C-alpha positions in Angstrom: 0.5 0.0 0.2 2.4 2.0 0.8 4.5 2.0 -2.4 1.6 2.5 -4.4 0.6 5.7 -2.5 4.3 7.1 -3.4 3.5 5.6 -7.1 0.8 8.0 -7.4 2.4 11.3 -5.2 5.2 11.0 -8.6 2.7 10.5 -11.0 0.6 12.8 -10.3 4.0 15.2 -9.4 5.4 14.5 -12.9 2.3 14.7 -14.5 2.2 18.4 -13.2 4.9 19.8 -14.1 5.9 22.0 -16.8 7.9 21.0 -20.0 10.4 23.5 -19.6 14.3 23.1 -19.5 15.7 22.2 -16.3 17.8 24.7 -14.5 20.3 22.7 -13.9 22.2 25.6 -12.2 26.3 25.0 -13.6 29.0 27.2 -14.3 31.2 26.3 -17.3 34.6 27.7 -17.5 36.7 26.9 -21.0 40.6 28.2 -20.2 42.9 29.4 -22.7 44.4 25.7 -22.8 41.4 24.4 -23.8 40.4 22.4 -20.4 36.8 22.2 -19.6 35.9 23.0 -15.8 32.1 22.3 -14.9 31.2 23.4 -11.5 27.5 22.7 -9.6 27.5 24.1 -6.3 25.5 21.6 -4.2 25.3 22.7 0.0 23.3 20.2 2.1 26.7 18.1 3.1 29.9 19.9 4.0 31.5 17.2 1.3 33.1 17.3 -2.5 33.0 15.2 -5.3 36.0 16.7 -7.8 36.2 14.3 -11.0 38.8 14.6 -14.5 37.1 13.1 -17.7 39.2 12.7 -20.3 37.8 11.8 -24.2 39.8 8.7 -24.2 39.1 5.3 -24.4 38.7 2.1 -25.9 37.2 3.3 -29.6 40.9 5.1 -29.5 42.7 2.5 -29.9 43.8 0.5 -32.7 43.9 -3.4 -33.7 47.3 -4.7 -31.9 47.4 -2.2 -29.4 43.9 -2.9 -27.9 43.3 -2.2 -23.8 46.2 1.3 -23.6 43.5 2.9 -22.2 42.9 0.8 -19.8 46.7 0.4 -18.4 47.1 3.5 -18.7 44.3 4.2 -16.0 46.5 1.8 -14.6 49.8 3.7 -14.8 48.1 7.0 -13.2 48.5 5.5 -10.3 52.0 4.1 -10.6 53.8 7.9 -9.5 55.5 11.0 -10.3 58.3 12.7 -10.0 56.8 14.6 -7.2 54.5 11.9 -5.5 55.7 8.6 -5.9 54.0 5.3 -6.6 51.0 5.1 -4.8 51.4 7.8 -3.0 48.0 9.2 -4.9 45.5 6.6 -3.2 47.8 7.1 0.6 46.6 10.5 0.9 43.7 10.7 -0.2 43.2 8.4 2.3 45.4 10.8 4.9 43.3 13.1 4.5 39.6 11.4 4.9 38.7 11.0 1.5 38.6 8.0 -1.0 39.1 8.1 -5.0 39.0 5.2 -7.7 38.9 5.6 -12.0 37.4 3.9 -14.0 37.9 2.9 -18.8 35.3 2.5 -20.7 34.7 2.3 -24.8 34.8 6.2 -24.4 36.1 8.0 -21.7 38.6 7.9 -18.9 37.9 9.2 -16.0 39.1 9.6 -12.5 37.5 11.4 -8.7 38.5 12.2 -5.2 35.1 11.9 -2.7 36.8 14.7 0.0 35.0 17.2 2.9 35.0 20.0 1.0 38.2 22.2 3.0 40.4 19.3 1.1 39.7 20.2 -2.0 43.3 21.5 -2.6 44.3 17.6 -2.5 42.8 16.9 -5.7 44.3 19.9 -7.7 47.6 19.7 -6.5 47.1 15.8 -7.4 45.4 15.9 -10.1 47.7 18.4 -12.0 50.7 16.8 -11.9 50.2 13.8 -13.3 48.2 15.5 -15.5 52.0 15.9 -17.0 54.3 14.6 -14.6 53.8 11.4 -14.4 56.4 8.5 -14.9 56.5 5.5 -16.6 59.0 3.4 -14.5 59.6 -0.2 -16.6 59.8 -2.5 -13.9 56.0 -0.2 -12.5 54.6 -0.8 -16.5 55.7 -4.9 -16.7 54.4 -5.1 -13.4 51.1 -3.8 -14.2 50.6 -4.8 -17.1 50.5 -8.6 -15.6 47.8 -7.3 -13.0 45.6 -6.3 -16.2 45.8 -9.6 -18.3 44.9 -11.6 -14.3 42.4 -9.2 -14.7 41.6 -10.0 -18.0 41.4 -14.0 -17.2 39.2 -13.9 -14.4 36.8 -11.3 -15.5 36.7 -12.1 -18.8 38.4 -15.5 -19.4 37.4 -17.7 -16.2 33.7 -16.1 -17.6 31.8 -18.0 -19.7 28.7 -15.7 -20.0 31.2 -12.6 -20.7 33.5 -14.5 -22.4 30.1 -15.0 -25.0 29.5 -11.1 -24.9 33.1 -10.3 -25.7 32.8 -12.5 -28.8 29.5 -11.0 -29.7 30.6 -7.9 -29.7 33.3 -8.6 -32.3 31.2 -10.2 -34.5 28.0 -7.5 -34.2 30.8 -4.1 -34.9 32.5 -5.5 -38.2 34.9 -1.6 -38.8 34.1 0.0 -35.5 36.7 -0.1 -32.5 33.5 -1.0 -29.9 34.2 -4.6 -31.4 36.9 -4.6 -29.6 36.6 -5.4 -25.3 38.1 -2.1 -22.8 40.6 -4.9 -21.2 42.0 -5.5 -24.4 42.1 -8.9 -26.3 45.2 -10.6 -24.5 48.0 -10.7 -27.2 47.7 -7.2 -27.6 48.6 -6.8 -24.0 51.2 -8.7 -24.4 52.4 -6.5 -27.5 51.7 -3.6 -25.9 55.4 -1.7 -24.4 56.2 1.3 -22.5 56.4 3.5 -25.2 53.1 2.6 -26.4 52.0 4.0 -24.0 53.5 6.9 -23.1 52.5 8.0 -26.5 48.4 7.7 -25.8 49.1 9.2 -22.5 51.3 12.5 -24.2 48.6 12.4 -26.9 45.6 12.1 -24.9 45.9 13.9 -21.5 45.7 17.2 -21.9 43.7 19.7 -21.0 42.5 20.3 -24.1 41.4 16.1 -23.6 39.6 16.8 -20.4 36.4 18.0 -18.4 36.9 18.8 -14.9 34.0 18.3 -12.9 33.6 19.5 -9.2 30.3 19.2 -7.2 29.2 19.8 -3.9 29.3 22.4 -0.9 32.2 25.5 -2.0 32.2 28.9 -3.7 32.5 29.2 -7.1 33.5 32.5 -7.1 36.0 31.0 -4.8 37.9 27.4 -6.5 37.5 28.7 -10.5 40.4 30.8 -9.9 42.5 27.6 -7.3 40.9 25.7 -10.5 43.0 28.2 -12.9 46.5 28.0 -11.1 46.8 24.5 -11.0 45.3 23.4 -14.4 45.8 26.5 -16.6 49.9 26.3 -16.6 49.7 23.2 -18.5 50.3 23.9 -22.5 48.1 22.7 -24.7 48.9 19.7 -26.0 48.6 18.2 -29.6 45.8 18.2 -32.0 43.2 14.9 -30.8 43.6 12.4 -33.6 39.9 11.9 -34.8 38.4 7.8 -34.8 37.3 8.4 -38.2 36.5 4.7 -38.6 32.1 4.1 -39.3 30.3 1.1 -38.9 28.5 0.2 -42.3 24.6 -0.7 -42.3 23.8 -4.1 -40.8 22.5 -6.2 -43.6 21.5 -9.2 -42.0 21.6 -11.4 -38.4 25.1 -12.7 -37.0 24.8 -15.0 -34.7 27.9 -17.1 -32.6 27.8 -19.7 -31.0 30.2 -20.4 -27.8 30.5 -23.5 -26.2 32.7 -23.1 -22.8 32.2 -24.5 -19.6 29.6 -24.0 -17.7 26.5 -24.2 -15.6 23.6 -23.4 -17.9 23.2 -22.0 -20.9 22.3 -18.2 -22.0 21.2 -16.2 -25.2 21.6 -12.5 -25.4 19.9 -10.6 -28.0 21.7 -7.1 -29.7 19.9 -4.8 -31.8 22.4 -1.2 -33.2 20.7 1.7 -31.9 21.5 5.3 -31.8 23.1 7.5 -29.3 21.9 10.3 -26.5 22.0 12.4 -29.6 19.2 11.1 -31.4 15.9 12.3 -31.1 15.1 8.4 -30.6 16.5 7.6 -27.3 14.4 8.6 -25.0 11.7 6.3 -26.8 14.9 3.6 -26.0 15.4 4.2 -23.2 11.7 4.3 -22.2 11.5 1.0 -24.3 14.0 -0.5 -22.1 12.1 -0.1 -18.7 8.8 -1.9 -20.2 11.3 -4.2 -20.9 12.6 -5.1 -17.9 12.3 -2.4 -15.1 11.9 -4.9 -12.1 9.7 -8.0 -12.1 6.6 -6.5 -13.3 8.2 -5.7 -16.4 7.7 -8.0 -19.8 10.7 -9.8 -19.7 10.3 -11.1 -16.6 6.8 -11.7 -16.2 6.8 -13.8 -19.8 9.9 -15.6 -19.4 10.4 -16.2 -16.1 6.9 -16.2 -13.9 4.4 -16.8 -16.4 6.2 -19.2 -18.7 9.1 -20.3 -16.9 11.7 -20.5 -19.5 14.3 -18.6 -17.8 15.9 -18.2 -14.8 16.5 -13.9 -15.1 15.5 -12.1 -18.4 16.2 -8.3 -18.9 17.0 -5.4 -21.6 19.6 -3.2 -21.5 20.3 0.8 -23.1 22.8 2.9 -22.8 22.5 5.7 -24.7 25.4 8.0 -23.3 28.3 6.8 -25.6 30.4 8.3 -28.4 28.7 6.6 -31.7 25.6 4.3 -32.1 26.3 0.8 -29.5 23.6 -1.8 -29.4 20.1 -2.8 -27.3 20.5 -6.0 -25.4 18.4 -8.7 -24.3 19.3 -11.1 -22.3 18.0 -14.6 -20.3 19.5 -16.4 -18.1 18.0 -20.3 -19.6 16.7 -22.4 -16.9 16.9 -26.8 -16.7 15.8 -28.4 -18.7 14.8 -25.7 -21.6 16.5 -25.0 -25.2 18.3 -21.9 -26.2 15.9 -22.0 -29.2 13.1 -21.9 -26.8 13.3 -18.9 -24.4 15.2 -16.4 -28.1 11.8 -17.4 -30.0 10.3 -16.1 -26.3 12.7 -12.9 -26.3 11.7 -12.3 -29.9 8.3 -12.8 -29.3 7.6 -9.9 -26.6 9.1 -8.1 -29.0 6.6 -8.9 -31.6 3.9 -8.0 -29.1 5.2 -4.7 -28.4 5.1 -3.7 -32.3 1.3 -4.5 -32.7 0.2 -3.4 -29.5 1.0 0.0 -28.3 1.8 -0.5 -24.3 -1.0 0.2 -22.3 -1.2 4.0 -20.3 -0.4 2.6 -16.7 2.0 0.6 -17.6 3.0 3.8 -20.0 3.1 6.2 -17.2 4.1 3.3 -14.6 7.5 3.0 -16.6 8.4 6.3 -16.8 7.9 7.4 -13.3 10.5 4.5 -12.8 12.8 6.3 -14.6 11.7 10.1 -13.7 12.3 9.0 -9.9 15.3 7.6 -10.3 16.7 11.0 -11.5 15.8 13.4 -9.8 16.6 11.0 -6.4 19.8 10.5 -8.0 20.2 14.7 -7.1 20.6 13.6 -3.7 24.3 13.0 -4.2 26.7 14.9 -5.6 29.1 12.0 -7.2 25.7 10.9 -8.8 25.2 14.5 -10.5 28.7 15.3 -11.6 28.6 11.5 -13.0 26.5 12.2 -15.1 27.2 16.4 -16.1 31.2 13.9 -17.0 29.6 11.7 -18.8 26.9 13.8 -21.4 29.9 16.1 -21.8 32.4 13.9 -22.7 30.2 11.7 -25.5 28.0 15.5 -26.4 27.0 18.2 -24.3 26.3 18.2 -20.7 23.7 20.5 -21.5 21.3 17.4 -23.0 21.0 17.0 -19.3 18.9 19.8 -19.1 16.1 18.5 -21.2 16.4 14.8 -20.1 13.4 15.3 -18.2 11.1 17.0 -20.8 12.0 13.9 -23.7 11.4 11.4 -21.1 7.7 12.9 -20.7 6.8 13.1 -24.0 7.2 9.2 -25.1 4.1 8.0 -26.4 2.9 4.5 -27.3 3.5 5.0 -30.8 6.8 6.4 -29.7 7.5 3.2 -28.7 6.2 1.0 -31.5 7.6 3.0 -33.6 10.7 2.5 -32.4 10.5 -1.2 -31.6 9.8 -1.6 -35.5 11.9 0.7 -36.1 15.6 -0.9 -34.6 14.1 -4.7 -33.8 14.6 -6.1 -37.1 16.1 -9.5 -38.1 18.9 -7.5 -39.9 19.8 -5.3 -37.3 20.1 -8.1 -34.7 23.0 -9.9 -33.3 22.8 -13.1 -31.7 25.6 -14.9 -28.9 24.8 -18.1 -27.3 26.0 -19.4 -24.2 26.1 -23.7 -25.5 27.7 -25.3 -22.1 30.5 -28.1 -22.3 30.4 -30.7 -19.7 32.5 -30.6 -16.8 
């Protein structure tokens, strides 16, 4: 009963919301060296998050040298002349903060979370390693082995991850989304210290980076401090453009992976546009219709009613530099076949193509998306993450129209994008075929 009351309240709030772009209250400044700075004050608590986003990920690599961006992320913690190996995180921890980093196909980002009076530590540490990173030969070889072991554990020893990796390699024949962020094992073996330093000198420059700070600070005080710490770093060379364009897919592609595994699995990927496309909001709502909780269509049909699958979900992530895949996937119930589950997944899609979603179902999903977005604003880290993601792949200003885009999606839009993108010739299918252990 309590959940129902909350849902009704959100429905009333969102239904009454005017169609006006959200004021994000972000201050933007581009320094003379090309560094972009985004500042968002939030004074609810005396905390701050400092993030720096570099516009480089696995899409900026070349076959034969894949994994360079991820290995470089590891090397960024191996020291400068000013701060030795492993000192970065120790300094952060000694000051009551935490830090981490991540690499994707489209970006590499580093962050620290502190009490707001410690922001100077981030300014000192990050400005130092933007230009002064050491590439000690022993540290490089050691870290390369760490990444190779990470690949073995997360991918090669995980049959589902192996299958998805192979599926992506089949889905994209020309675009660098075809290879994994962590890189192929042979390419990791081929990476040299010189390769990594060249990657660093090319992409880790002010004109290829965005600083995002959110939390309890005063913009008029913080901005001059950022300018002082980073403004003297010289602009880097022109950033090489990724010229690869994936050609239109002309027919279904399939891959079956045989690995030691407990149960089979089915993954289906459809090529779909990214956040800059007008269909992005409809695709996000469609993903919610398919897989937002146990009452969603995939779970209700394949897991609860037909009892074909242990899990069944869908996923659309449009915050990418280039068009990517919309996933449907399911883990197959013992005694059932991959053929049965695959056809059941198509049946769920066909129903969306042929019959519009009900008004109640559509509103429920839209409410869930909007509630998640609004509740996420309580976290300064989440706010900064969204700004960093959007700015790195497109523009942070798109966030101002995000809620309006979700609210505007109609049942006809859902039906239209399902018909437009979920076609046989636009899909790639991956099947995990278990081998007996």
